[in-house]
C-alpha positions in Angstrom: -29.4 -20.4 -37.6 -27.7 -23.3 -38.5 -29.4 -25.4 -41.3 -28.6 -29.0 -42.4 -30.4 -32.3 -44.0 -30.6 -34.8 -40.9 -29.4 -38.9 -42.0 -32.1 -40.6 -42.0 -30.8 -43.2 -39.3 -32.2 -45.1 -36.3 -32.4 -44.2 -33.2 -30.3 -47.5 -31.6 -28.0 -47.0 -35.1 -26.9 -43.9 -33.7 -26.6 -45.3 -29.7 -24.2 -48.1 -31.2 -22.1 -45.5 -33.6 -21.7 -43.6 -30.3 -19.8 -47.0 -29.1 -18.0 -47.5 -32.7 -17.1 -44.4 -33.6 -15.0 -43.6 -30.4 -13.8 -39.9 -29.7 -10.3 -41.2 -28.5 -8.7 -39.2 -26.0 -6.0 -36.7 -27.0 -3.5 -36.1 -25.0 -0.3 -33.7 -24.4 1.6 -36.4 -22.7 0.2 -39.6 -24.1 0.8 -41.2 -20.6 -1.9 -38.8 -18.5 -5.1 -39.4 -18.2 -7.1 -36.6 -18.8 -11.1 -36.3 -16.1 -13.4 -33.8 -15.9 -12.6 -33.2 -12.1 -8.8 -32.8 -14.1 -10.0 -28.9 -14.9 -11.8 -26.2 -12.6 -14.7 -24.8 -14.4 -14.1 -20.8 -14.2 -17.4 -19.7 -16.1 -20.1 -20.2 -18.8 -19.2 -19.1 -22.0 -22.0 -19.8 -24.4 -25.2 -23.2 -24.5 -26.8 -24.4 -27.6 -29.3 -26.9 -27.5 -26.3 -29.5 -27.4 -24.8 -28.6 -24.8 -22.6 -25.8 -23.6 -18.6 -24.0 -23.7 -17.0 -23.5 -20.6 -13.8 -21.7 -19.1 -11.2 -24.0 -17.3 -8.6 -23.8 -15.7 -6.5 -27.6 -15.8 -5.8 -28.1 -11.9 -1.9 -28.9 -12.6 -1.1 -26.4 -14.9 -3.1 -23.4 -14.1 -3.4 -22.7 -18.1 -6.6 -21.8 -19.7 -8.7 -23.3 -21.8 -11.8 -23.6 -23.2 -14.0 -26.5 -22.5 -16.7 -28.2 -25.3 -19.6 -29.6 -23.5 -21.9 -31.6 -26.0 -24.7 -34.0 -24.7 -24.6 -37.6 -26.3 -28.5 -38.0 -25.9 -28.9 -34.4 -27.9 -27.0 -35.6 -30.4 -28.7 -38.8 -31.1 -32.0 -37.4 -30.7 -31.1 -34.6 -33.9 -28.8 -36.9 -35.6 -25.7 -35.1 -35.5 -23.8 -36.9 -33.6 -21.6 -37.6 -37.0 -20.5 -33.9 -37.0 -19.2 -34.3 -34.1 -16.9 -36.6 -34.5 -16.0 -34.7 -38.1 -15.2 -31.6 -35.8 -13.2 -34.0 -33.8 -10.9 -35.7 -36.5 -10.3 -32.5 -37.9 -9.6 -30.6 -35.0 -6.7 -33.9 -34.1 -5.2 -33.3 -37.5 -4.6 -30.1 -37.3 -1.8 -27.1 -35.8 -2.3 -24.2 -37.7 -1.6 -20.1 -36.0 -4.9 -19.6 -37.2 -6.9 -22.9 -36.7 -8.9 -23.0 -33.3 -6.2 -25.5 -31.7 -7.4 -28.4 -29.6 -5.5 -29.9 -26.7 -7.7 -32.8 -25.0 -10.7 -35.2 -25.6 -12.3 -37.6 -23.5 -16.2 -38.7 -23.1 -18.3 -39.8 -20.3 -21.1 -42.4 -20.6 -23.3 -39.0 -21.2 -21.3 -36.0 -22.5 -18.6 -35.2 -25.7 -15.7 -32.8 -23.8 -13.5 -30.5 -26.2 -10.6 -28.5 -24.9 -9.5 -26.2 -26.3 -7.7 -22.7 -27.3 -10.1 -20.7 -25.1 -9.7 -17.6 -27.0 -11.0 -14.6 -24.8 -11.5 -11.8 -27.9 -14.7 -13.1 -29.0 -15.9 -13.7 -32.7 -16.5 -11.3 -35.3 -19.4 -11.2 -35.2 -19.6 -9.9 -31.3 -17.5 -7.1 -32.7 -19.5 -6.2 -35.6 -22.5 -5.3 -33.7 -19.9 -2.7 -31.7 -19.1 -1.7 -34.5 -20.9 -1.6 -37.1 -18.4 -2.1 -39.6 -14.6 -3.5 -39.7 -11.7 -0.6 -41.2 -10.1 -1.9 -44.4 -6.9 -1.9 -42.3 -8.7 -4.0 -39.9 -10.7 -6.6 -42.8 -7.3 -6.8 -44.5 -5.6 -8.2 -41.5 -8.3 -10.8 -39.9 -9.6 -11.6 -44.1 -4.9 -12.7 -44.3 -5.1 -14.6 -42.0 -9.0 -16.1 -43.0 -7.6 -16.9 -46.1 -4.4 -18.8 -44.5 -6.1 -21.2 -42.9 -8.5 -22.2 -45.7 -5.7 -22.5 -48.1 -4.7 -24.4 -44.8 -7.7 -27.1 -44.7 -8.2 -27.0 -48.5 -4.9 -28.4 -48.8 -5.8 -31.6 -46.4 -9.1 -31.9 -48.8 -10.9 -30.6 -45.8 -13.6 -28.2 -47.0 -15.4 -25.9 -44.4 -18.9 -25.3 -45.5 -19.5 -22.5 -42.6 -17.7 -19.5 -43.3 -19.3 -16.2 -40.9 -17.9 -14.0 -38.5 -19.5 -15.9 -35.1 -16.8 -19.0 -36.2 -13.7 -16.5 -36.1 -12.7 -16.1 -32.8 -10.3 -14.0 -31.4 -7.1 -14.5 -29.2 -5.0 -13.0 -26.9 -3.1 -12.1 -29.1 -6.0 -10.2 -31.9 -5.0 -12.8 -33.7 -8.3 -15.0 -35.6 -8.8 -18.6 -34.7 -11.2 -20.4 -37.3 -13.6 -22.8 -34.9 -16.5 -24.7 -35.0 -15.7 -27.4 -37.6 -19.0 -29.6 -37.1 -20.3 -28.7 -40.9 -17.0 -29.9 -42.2 -16.0 -32.0 -44.8 -13.2 -34.6 -45.1 -12.1 -36.0 -48.5 -12.8 -33.2 -50.5 -10.4 -33.6 -53.0 -9.9 -30.9 -55.9 -13.1 -31.9 -58.5 -14.8 -33.8 -55.6 -18.1 -32.7 -54.5 -19.7 -32.5 -51.1 -24.3 -33.1 -51.4 -25.4 -32.3 -47.9 -27.4 -29.5 -47.8 -26.2 -27.0 -44.7 -24.9 -23.7 -44.0 -26.1 -20.7 -42.4 -29.1 -19.7 -44.7 -27.4 -15.8 -45.6 -23.9 -17.3 -46.4 -25.0 -20.5 -48.4 -23.2 -20.6 -51.9 -25.5 -20.5 -55.1 -24.9 -23.8 -55.1 -25.8 -24.5 -52.3 -29.5 -23.1 -52.3 -29.9 -25.2 -55.7 -28.7 -28.5 -54.3 -26.2 -28.7 -56.8 -23.5 -30.1 -54.1 -19.6 -28.6 -53.7 -15.8 -28.2 -53.3 -14.0 -26.3 -52.2 -15.4 -23.2 -54.1 -17.5 -22.7 -51.5 -14.9 -21.4 -49.1 -13.6 -19.1 -51.5 -17.1 -17.8 -52.7 -17.7 -17.6 -48.5 -14.3 -15.8 -47.8 -15.9 -13.2 -50.8 -19.7 -12.9 -48.3 -17.7 -12.2 -44.8 -14.7 -9.8 -46.4 -18.1 -7.9 -47.8 -20.4 -8.1 -43.8 -16.9 -6.8 -42.3 -16.7 -3.5 -44.3 -21.2 -3.4 -45.3 -22.0 -4.6 -42.0 -24.8 -7.4 -42.9 -24.0 -9.8 -45.8 -24.5 -8.8 -48.9 -27.9 -11.1 -49.5 -29.6 -10.3 -46.0 -33.2 -10.9 -46.5 -35.5 -10.9 -43.7 -37.5 -13.8 -45.3 -35.7 -16.3 -45.9 -36.9 -17.2 -49.5 -36.4 -13.8 -50.9 -32.6 -14.3 -49.5 -32.3 -17.6 -51.7 -33.5 -16.1 -54.6 -31.1 -13.0 -54.1 -28.5 -14.8 -53.7 -28.8 -17.2 -57.1 -30.0 -14.0 -59.3 -26.3 -12.0 -56.9 -28.9 -9.4 -56.1 -27.4 -6.8 -53.2 -25.9 -3.2 -52.2 -23.0 -1.2 -53.0 -21.1 -0.5 -50.7 -20.8 2.7 -49.9 -17.4 5.0 -48.3 -15.3 2.1 -49.1 -12.1 3.3 -50.9 -12.2 2.6 -54.8 -9.0 -0.3 -54.1 -11.5 -1.8 -51.8 -14.5 -1.5 -54.3 -12.4 -3.1 -57.1 -11.6 -6.3 -54.5 -15.6 -6.3 -54.2 -17.4 -5.1 -56.4 -20.4 -7.6 -56.2 -20.6 -9.5 -59.4 -16.9 -9.5 -59.8 -15.8 -11.1 -56.2 -18.4 -12.7 -55.2 -19.9 -14.2 -59.1 -17.4 -14.4 -61.6 -14.5 -15.3 -59.6 -17.3 -18.4 -57.8 -17.7 -19.0 -61.1 -13.6 -20.0 -62.3 -12.9 -20.9 -58.7 -15.4 -24.1 -59.7 -13.6 -24.7 -62.5 -10.2 -24.1 -61.3 -11.0 -26.7 -58.6 
């Protein structure tokens, strides 16, 4: 579940913004015309409140992609158009081996389409559910690549704000691709903060829960939360009751992880990694 505070905009204003905030088409060849019929639908990979993701084949090249189809009407009614625009902007400006690649964008009167890297390995949440936990070697590998992807975004003054296993995909070679940039925020240079309340409850940083605004340090915190979950099998402050979970986040109340090496414990020591180092990072940013 993702929570966010809706922006107060009228339906007419958002309808106008569909026209004025155009998702500019992106192509490998600037002279190439891309349409829905340029692709063959192979199967549905997933669906949600705003549309579907398909596995598709580009008819002329036979290359396989994932195509995200977002229904404009639903984006307007939920005031989520800005999230789609942000995702398009961030992905268009990104070129990194561990960030999901955007190959084409186009729109029809009713849908926005993003044609993305296809990642046949699924996401880390799927594998975590099957395995229970990851080995330390696996966690080391995935975290190293995740850190590099976040560093890349921060160097471009983009904060991610939604780090969780569901958003970390595995490509055909076994490497990660950070995906789903709808909650990202552009223009957050060192010292600046974003004040909107958004994210998935179990992964929110204390500053977000306390509604104090977040800067780049929110993703440093998020890295610690993801690493903890991969080693322990669940987020560090998880509780079935969201208000209790928020209190756990504020107080830093979490369980210690059993059956990991002393080196891993020294890195994941709850208070040290997720609280003390997080506060230091806030000051450093």
